[in-house]
N, C-alpha and C positions, 0 to 999 in steps of 0.2 A: 493623188499627185501633189496638190497643194493644200494649204491649211484652209482655203477657203472655199473647197469643192463642197457641194451638196452631198451630204451624208449617203445617199443611195450610190454615189459613184464610188464609193470605197471599195467595192467588190469589181465594179463594172470594169474599171479603167486599170488597166497595168501599165506602169509608167516606171522612169528612172527618176527617184526623187528623194530628197531627205526629209522634208517637212512632212507632218501628219496629212494623211489623205484625208480625213473628215473635217468638214467645217460644216457648220451646222445651220440649216435653215430653221432648226429648232432651237429652245435655248440653249446656250453652253451646257456643258457637263458639270456636275459638283466638282468642288474643290477635293481633290482624293484625300486630302488630310480630314477632311470632315466626314467621311465615309468609312464607319465602322467595320470591321471584319472579324469573323469567327474562326476557330481552326477548321472547322469543315467546309466552310466559304473559302479560304486560302486553299485548301485541298483541292476544291474543285477546280478553281483558276488554273493553279500549277498542272493538274492532270489534263484539263482542256488543252493547256498550251503544249505539253508533251504530245498530245493526240493529233493536233492541227501541225505540228512539225512532222511528226512521222507521216502523215497525210500528203502534205502540200510543198514542204521545202523542196527549194529546187534540186538539189543534189539528195538523193533517196538515200544513201548509204549516211551520210553526215546526220540527214535528218533524223533516222532511225537511231543512230548510236545518241544524239542527244536527247532524243526521248527517254531512251532507256537510263541515260545518268539523271534526267529531271525526276523521273519516276523514281528513283533510287533514294535520291536527295528528299523527296516529299516523305517516303517511308521512314527516312531517317528523323523526320519531324524538324527539317531545316528552315519549313515556312509557318510552322504552327503558330509562333507568337506573334506574327504581324498583327497589330492592334487596327490599323488603318488602310485603306487603299493604298496611300502613299507609302506606308511602309512595305506593304507587300510589292510595291513598283519597283523600291529602293533594293530589295532582296533579289528581284528578279534581273535587275539592272547588273547587280554586282555578283550574282551566283550563276545565272543562266545565259545572260548575254555573253560571257567570255567562251561558254560551251559552244553556243551557235556560230561564234565567230563569224558574222556577217555585219558590215557597217550600216545596212538596212533595216536589219532587226530592231524591234523596239515593241514594248507594250504599254499601253495606254489606259486610264480609265475613262470610259464614255458614259457610262450609266447605263440602266438597262431600258431606258425608253429608246436610245438611239440605237442599241444592240438590237432590241426587237424589229427595228425597222431595216436591219441589214436585209439586203437581197443581191442575189446573183443576177437577176434580170438587168437587160441594159436600162440605161437612163431613157426617162421619157423625152418627148419632143420639148414639154413644157421646161422639164429640169436642164435640158441643154440649152435652150433659149435663155433661161436664166443664167446660166453660167456665163454664155456668152456676152449677155449684157454686163455682167461684171466684168469681165475681161475687158470690155471695151470702156467702161468707165475707170479701169485702172491703166488705161492708156497701151492695153495689149501687154502690159507688163513690160513695157519698154521706157522706162521713166526719163530718160536724159539723151537727148541728142544735141550735138554742139560742135562748133568749129574751134580748133585749138590754135593758137598762133602759128602761122607759116603754113596755113592751109592743110592742117590734119584733122579729120574727122575723128569724132567721139562718139560712141554709141554704147548706152549701158543696158544690160538685158538682166532682168530679174528671175524670168521663167522662161523655158522652151516650150512653147505651147502649139499645138496642132489646132488651131482654133481659128476661124475667120476673122475675128478682131484682131488677133495677133497678127496674122498673116497680112492683113492690110495696113497696121501700123508699121510693122516692119518693113513693108515696099514704100510706104511714105517717108520713113526715116533713111531709107537707102537713096531715094530720090533727092533728098535734101543734101545728102553726102557726096553724091555722084562726082563732083567737081574737084572734092580734096584729093591731095597726092598721095595719102596714106590713110590708114583707118585703124583706130584702136577700139576694141571691143573689151568692155569692163565685164567681168562675169564673179569678180571678188564677192562672196558672201551668196552668190546665188544657190539657191537649195537643189535646183534640178529641172525636170520638166519632162518632155515625152520624146522618144527618139524620132518620133516623125517632125517634132518642132525642132529638133536640132537639125536634121536634113533639111527645113525649110530655111533655116539661117545659112548654112553651107551653100545651099543652091544659089544664093546671090555671090557667091565667091568663087564660082567654078564656071567652065566654059562647056562641061561637058557631063552627062549623067555619070554619078561618082556613087559607088557604094560605100555605107558609112559603118552600120552595125549588123549583125545577125543575131536575132534572138530566138530561143529554142525552148518549147514549153513541153516537158515529159507527160503533163497531163491530158493536154489537148494539143496534138500536133497542128491543127488548123490555124492556131496562134503564132505558130513560129514562122518567122519572117526576115527577109533581107530588107533592110532600108536604103531607099536609093535619094540623094539630094541631087533633084532635077534643076537644069539652069534656071534662073528666075530673074525678071526684069523688074526693076534696074539692077544690071550687073555691076559688081565691083571687081573686075577682074584685071589682071596685068599689073596690079600697084600692091604694095607691102602691106600686111595685115600683121597687127599686133595684139595679143589676147592678155588680159589681166587676170591672174589667179591667185588664190591664198588659200589658207587651210579651211575656210570656212566654204570655198567653191565645192559643191558636191553634187554627185549623182549625174544627171543630163546634162548639168553644166561642164561636169567633168569630162563627160562623153564629148561634147563640142570640143573642148580644148584638146584632149587625147586624139581626136578624128583629124583636126587640122594638123596636128604635131606630126601623126603618121602620114598625111599626105604631104607633108612639108611645105602647106599652104600658110601658115602663120608662125610667128615667134611668140612664144609663150613668155611672160615677164612677170615675177612675182615670187612666191612661195609654193610648195607642194601642197597639193588639193587633199581633200579629206579621206577619199578612198573608198567610194561607196558605189558600187556596179551593178549589182544583181536586182533586176526589176521584180516587183511583188505587188502586194496589195494587203489591204487590211482584211482580217479574218475575224469573227466573233468568238470569243472565250465564254466561260461562265461568270455570273456575277456582275455584267457590265462591263467587263474587261474587253479588250480588242487587241490583236498584235498583228504588226505589219510583218507579213511572211514574205521572204524573198522566193519566188515561185518561177522564176525564168534563169535561164543563163543568158550573158550576151558576150559578144566577141566583136572586136573591130575587124573589119574585113581583110585589112592588110597586114596586121600583125598576129591575127588570131588570137588575140589575148586581150586583158582588160585592165582595169585599175583598181580592182578590189583590194583592198587593204594596203595598198601601197600609193595610192594617189597618182596623180600627173605631174611629173618634176618639170619645173621651167626650164626653158633655154637660158633664160637670164636671171639669176636669181638674185632678189633684193627683198628687202623688208616691204611688206604688202602695202605699206603707207608711202613709198616711195615707187611703187611701180608705175604709176601714171606719168611721172617727172621722167623716168628713165625711159618709158617705151616712147613719150614723146620726144625725146632727145634722140633715140633711135630711129623713128619716123621720119623725123627732118634730116639726119644722115642719109637716109636711105633714098628720100628725095633728091637731095642734093648730088647724089651720085649720077643722075642723068638729066636734072632738069635744067634748062636754058631759059633765058629773057625773064619774062615777069614771073614765072613759077620759081625760078632761081633766086630772085630778088625777093619774094616773099617768103620763101623757105628760109633765107639768110636772115631774116628780118626776125623770123621765129626762134630760129637759134640764138640770135644776140639777146632776144627778150629773156631766154632761159639762163644765159649767162649773167645778165643783171638781177 
């Protein structure tokens, strides 16, 4: 899910994310540029990747077709001359990734030791506790909560996590912003998270149980499910919400923007997002390599579609660096539509500060 997860969680957790799913309680993997490769080792990596795509890719026909093309390329010797792991990764990125054609797909060199520790088993209680402690010490991946002039709330979310420390920090942040007249949620550059984590945040913005996305797993139907945003306290309902997005907003963060746009619960401001929708996890390959393989399908429950390959388009398109100022202005204008008394006076002060 995120770059700081324990390695054992790579296979155990299916998530919407962009960043590499393994981060290592062990020493970091060697620099791929320093790892020499032979023709036979290159062949083993590429053929193991073809097999994993054939067996585990979310779309059976596409996975089989990609595997056939990769095997044919390997037989033609297209990967034979890579001298290092870095060169092989470049060849995979330029020749195989376009065939797979999924924004989550990627191959990384992790080293034989990390790959040897790969497990399908759920993480242990100790590993989960360690992860929760790290999330707690990182502020629940909610690094910024503040008031903007005119009584507009600002909330920055780095990752959408279904972990107690993140849930608790989010509730505290929403409590701090409960008296603001409008809310700006900034997910520019946010790499993703879990659909359950997305639902947790949306729960603070809705008044009733609301379906968000539906995932389907063709390998294990028990993993298929519909996610719901359950109303959470403190709630931020009946007030305008603005979400800041950009080209580096990815995966679960895109789902957050897409879901709210489909629900007409927020105005999206910025630029079109990255376009990675299909959930998955890392799978081991030969020679210390691993591939992030999309293994589930996901669709919004309102549109019955997703944002794969196209991204989420903003309602108000502005350069990413101007998105906060534009959203702040829009938020103040929205407040002023109905505000009276001191609330109106404070909003007018905020708007005047932007003019200055």
